C-alpha positions in Angstrom: 64.1 58.5 50.3 65.7 58.8 46.9 63.5 55.9 45.6 60.3 57.6 46.8 61.3 61.0 45.4 62.1 59.4 42.0 58.8 57.5 42.0 56.9 60.7 42.7 58.7 62.4 39.9 57.7 59.7 37.5 54.1 59.6 38.6 53.8 63.4 38.3 55.5 63.3 34.8 53.1 60.7 33.6 50.1 62.5 35.0 51.1 65.7 33.3 51.8 64.0 30.0 48.4 62.3 30.1 46.5 65.5 30.9 48.1 67.3 28.0 47.0 64.7 25.5 43.6 63.9 26.9 40.5 64.7 24.8 37.0 65.3 26.0 34.2 63.7 24.2 30.7 64.9 24.9 27.5 63.1 24.3 25.3 64.7 21.7 22.3 64.0 23.8 21.2 61.6 26.5 18.5 59.1 25.7 16.7 59.4 29.0 16.6 63.2 29.5 14.2 63.9 26.7 11.1 65.5 28.2 12.7 65.8 31.6 12.3 69.2 33.3 16.1 69.6 33.5 16.8 68.6 29.9 18.0 72.0 28.8 20.3 72.5 31.8 21.8 69.0 31.4 22.4 69.5 27.7 24.0 72.9 28.3 26.3 71.7 31.1 27.2 68.7 29.0 28.2 70.9 26.0 30.4 73.0 28.4 32.1 69.8 29.6 30.9 70.0 33.2 28.8 66.8 33.0 31.0 65.0 30.4 32.1 62.1 32.7 28.8 61.6 34.5 27.3 59.3 31.9 26.0 56.0 33.4 26.3 53.7 30.3 24.4 53.3 27.1 24.2 57.1 26.7 22.1 57.5 29.8 22.3 60.2 32.4 19.6 59.1 34.8 18.6 62.7 35.8 16.6 61.6 38.9 19.4 59.5 40.4 21.5 60.7 43.2 25.1 61.6 42.3 28.1 60.2 44.2 30.6 62.2 46.0 33.2 61.4 43.3 30.8 62.5 40.5 30.3 65.8 42.4 34.0 66.5 42.6 34.4 65.6 38.9 31.7 68.3 38.1 33.5 70.9 40.3 36.8 70.1 38.7 35.3 70.4 35.2 33.5 73.6 36.1 36.5 75.4 37.4 38.9 73.7 35.0 41.2 72.3 37.7 44.0 70.3 36.2 44.6 67.6 38.6 
């Protein structure tokens, strides 16, 4: 029991340490949203940091693609600024 408790303390400490020093980097603009009907909304949410981790490589957002459950929860966490 002591081993599990100590391991949890270490994991929580590392997580808190990493969250304090993490920096968000936002894409200036996605290459595939230009001309898309949702371009302004995507850019606005990206600047606010809500869509910052949804990029799908090569500075692409793929606005017509389905989002995964994990991406949805990332957006919710970013929108409400949950520190998990």
